[in-house]
Backbone as a chain_set.jsonl record, in Angstrom:
{"seq": "MGASATIAAMGLTFTALAGTGAGFPVVFLIATALALLGLVPGLRLDRSPRADAGAGPAA", "coords": {"N": [[0.885, -1.195, -0.206], [0.494, 2.135, -0.78], [2.104, 5.382, 0.223], [0.469, 7.582, 0.08], [-2.093, 6.298, 0.02], [-2.166, 5.039, 2.36], [-2.344, 7.394, 4.258], [-4.596, 8.384, 3.289], [-6.348, 6.122, 4.108], [-6.184, 6.319, 6.755], [-6.944, 8.941, 7.425], [-9.676, 8.558, 6.763], [-10.59, 6.61, 8.427], [-10.136, 7.686, 11.111], [-11.748, 10.04, 10.7], [-14.443, 8.796, 10.412], [-14.516, 7.46, 13.009], [-14.554, 9.303, 14.895], [-16.547, 10.587, 16.153], [-17.233, 8.631, 18.114], [-14.889, 8.44, 19.835], [-13.337, 6.665, 19.471], [-11.502, 7.093, 17.409], [-8.76, 8.011, 17.365], [-7.099, 6.04, 19.175], [-7.52, 3.806, 17.556], [-6.506, 4.545, 14.792], [-3.956, 4.816, 15.653], [-3.345, 2.209, 16.491], [-3.337, 1.158, 14.188], [-1.49, 2.338, 12.766], [0.793, 1.502, 14.424], [0.947, -1.136, 13.672], [1.314, -1.04, 10.865], [3.98, 0.031, 11.1], [5.448, -2.139, 12.51], [5.191, -3.939, 10.394], [6.906, -2.833, 8.643], [9.333, -2.402, 9.939], [10.143, -4.727, 11.29], [12.145, -7.555, 10.424], [11.21, -10.247, 9.885], [8.441, -9.963, 9.571], [8.036, -8.389, 7.104], [6.707, -7.666, 3.932], [7.966, -8.064, 1.543], [10.257, -9.383, -0.716], [12.718, -11.261, 1.38], [16.351, -11.098, 1.869], [17.1, -13.967, 2.466], [15.494, -15.493, 1.415], [16.867, -15.705, -1.021], [19.265, -16.933, -0.586], [20.192, -19.229, -1.485], [19.915, -19.234, -4.25], [22.08, -18.462, -6.338], [24.002, -17.11, -9.098], [24.145, -18.919, -12.158], [26.481, -21.328, -12.703]], "CA": [[-0.047, 0.128, 0.143], [1.513, 3.223, -0.946], [2.057, 6.332, 1.354], [-0.992, 8.412, 0.17], [-3.44, 5.638, 0.044], [-2.251, 4.854, 3.663], [-2.806, 8.531, 4.744], [-5.894, 8.46, 3.153], [-7.117, 5.335, 4.742], [-5.941, 6.919, 8.189], [-7.895, 9.883, 7.614], [-11.197, 8.13, 6.679], [-10.839, 5.82, 9.664], [-10.309, 8.625, 11.996], [-13.097, 10.721, 10.545], [-15.411, 7.692, 10.917], [-14.629, 7.038, 14.345], [-14.057, 10.634, 15.521], [-17.835, 10.803, 16.809], [-17.39, 7.523, 19.059], [-14.121, 8.714, 20.731], [-12.042, 5.682, 19.36], [-10.5, 7.475, 16.195], [-7.255, 8.155, 17.888], [-6.748, 4.824, 19.435], [-7.842, 2.92, 16.155], [-5.419, 5.114, 13.971], [-2.807, 4.515, 16.252], [-2.955, 0.795, 16.322], [-2.934, 0.694, 12.606], [0.035, 2.945, 12.574], [1.916, 0.729, 15.126], [0.937, -2.308, 12.97], [2.15, -0.718, 9.697], [5.511, 0.543, 11.401], [5.812, -3.27, 12.611], [5.43, -4.722, 9.196], [7.813, -2.272, 7.846], [10.437, -2.674, 10.56], [10.449, -5.922, 11.707], [12.363, -8.364, 9.367], [10.498, -11.351, 9.814], [7.009, -9.607, 9.149], [8.161, -7.744, 5.805], [5.831, -8.604, 3.217], [8.673, -8.094, 0.427], [11.274, -10.719, -0.364], [14.036, -11.129, 2.227], [17.48, -11.616, 1.319], [17.339, -15.193, 2.986], [14.877, -16.321, 0.407], [17.68, -15.82, -2.332], [20.208, -17.188, -0.29], [20.719, -20.39, -2.473], [19.701, -18.977, -5.765], [23.258, -17.687, -7.014], [24.179, -17.267, -10.548], [24.426, -20.321, -12.714], [28.03, -21.215, -13.296]], "C": [[0.895, 1.171, 0.007], [1.073, 4.264, 0.174], [0.762, 7.039, 1.389], [-2.128, 7.483, 0.642], [-3.386, 5.36, 1.698], [-2.611, 6.09, 4.676], [-4.349, 8.658, 4.637], [-6.863, 7.435, 3.969], [-7.229, 5.797, 6.07], [-7.013, 7.922, 8.44], [-9.614, 9.621, 7.578], [-11.28, 7.36, 7.881], [-11.03, 6.659, 10.885], [-11.593, 9.651, 11.955], [-14.247, 9.924, 10.809], [-15.649, 7.386, 12.057], [-14.591, 8.403, 15.159], [-15.525, 10.719, 16.581], [-17.777, 9.825, 18.292], [-16.083, 7.678, 19.979], [-12.897, 7.571, 20.355], [-11.352, 6.016, 18.033], [-8.996, 7.421, 16.583], [-6.622, 6.771, 17.952], [-6.658, 3.61, 18.197], [-6.676, 3.177, 15.307], [-4.241, 4.684, 14.492], [-2.23, 3.203, 16.435], [-2.678, 0.263, 15.071], [-1.871, 0.923, 12.445], [1.211, 1.946, 13.02], [2.091, -0.817, 14.019], [1.6, -2.12, 11.723], [3.609, -0.519, 9.894], [6.075, -0.939, 11.698], [6.185, -4.155, 11.418], [6.42, -4.147, 8.508], [9.362, -2.454, 8.396], [11.089, -3.685, 11.14], [10.835, -7.04, 10.638], [11.428, -9.494, 9.158], [9.196, -11.036, 9.389], [7.18, -8.671, 7.755], [7.363, -8.574, 4.915], [6.679, -8.638, 1.549], [9.582, -9.552, 0.506], [12.474, -10.446, 0.214], [14.983, -11.786, 1.397], [17.672, -13.184, 1.47], [16.639, -16.043, 1.902], [15.618, -16.562, -1.004], [18.91, -16.314, -2.108], [20.877, -18.434, -1.119], [20.424, -20.518, -3.97], [20.797, -17.939, -6.364], [23.069, -17.799, -8.472], [24.512, -18.543, -11.066], [25.657, -20.183, -13.2], [28.024, -21.968, -14.503]], "O": [[1.983, 1.151, 0.584], [0.063, 4.16, 0.87], [0.057, 7.139, 2.392], [-2.957, 7.814, 1.49], [-4.438, 5.44, 2.331], [-3.106, 5.847, 5.776], [-5.143, 8.936, 5.535], [-7.951, 7.796, 4.418], [-8.333, 5.71, 6.607], [-7.815, 7.868, 9.372], [-10.505, 10.25, 8.149], [-12.351, 7.564, 8.452], [-11.963, 6.421, 11.651], [-12.27, 9.983, 12.927], [-15.109, 10.455, 11.509], [-16.781, 7.034, 12.389], [-14.615, 8.213, 16.375], [-15.366, 10.925, 17.784], [-18.207, 10.239, 19.368], [-16.154, 6.996, 21.002], [-11.769, 7.6, 20.848], [-10.607, 5.152, 17.57], [-8.19, 6.715, 15.978], [-5.836, 6.336, 17.11], [-5.803, 2.732, 18.087], [-5.885, 2.269, 15.051], [-3.45, 4.139, 13.723], [-1.025, 2.97, 16.527], [-2.018, -0.744, 14.813], [-1.079, 0.074, 12.037], [2.206, 1.627, 12.369], [3.149, -1.372, 13.722], [2.453, -2.949, 11.405], [4.416, -0.833, 9.019], [7.18, -1.143, 11.195], [7.16, -4.905, 11.365], [6.952, -4.87, 7.666], [10.352, -2.604, 7.679], [12.275, -3.687, 11.469], [9.908, -7.477, 9.956], [10.875, -9.546, 8.059], [8.687, -11.941, 8.729], [6.097, -8.206, 7.402], [7.264, -9.799, 4.981], [6.138, -9.124, 0.556], [9.614, -10.437, 1.36], [13.248, -9.596, -0.226], [14.782, -12.653, 0.547], [18.386, -13.725, 0.626], [17.098, -17.122, 1.529], [15.221, -17.313, -1.894], [19.742, -16.301, -3.016], [22.091, -18.464, -1.315], [20.593, -21.489, -4.709], [20.498, -16.823, -6.787], [22.166, -18.447, -9.003], [25.201, -19.28, -10.36], [26.029, -19.265, -13.93], [29.052, -22.067, -15.175]]}, "num_chains": 1, "name": "protein.A"}
């Protein structure tokens, strides 16, 4: 998910939940989850270097 789409989703979530008082906690939890997905190597969604460890160039 791109940065602009993430910002839009956070804004919509916050606006939708603003009346209930749950807007900030929910947006904070989503942001924490996205940060963990981006920072913790085992949770990353892209290909890790370990996946390519045995796939060297053909000799």
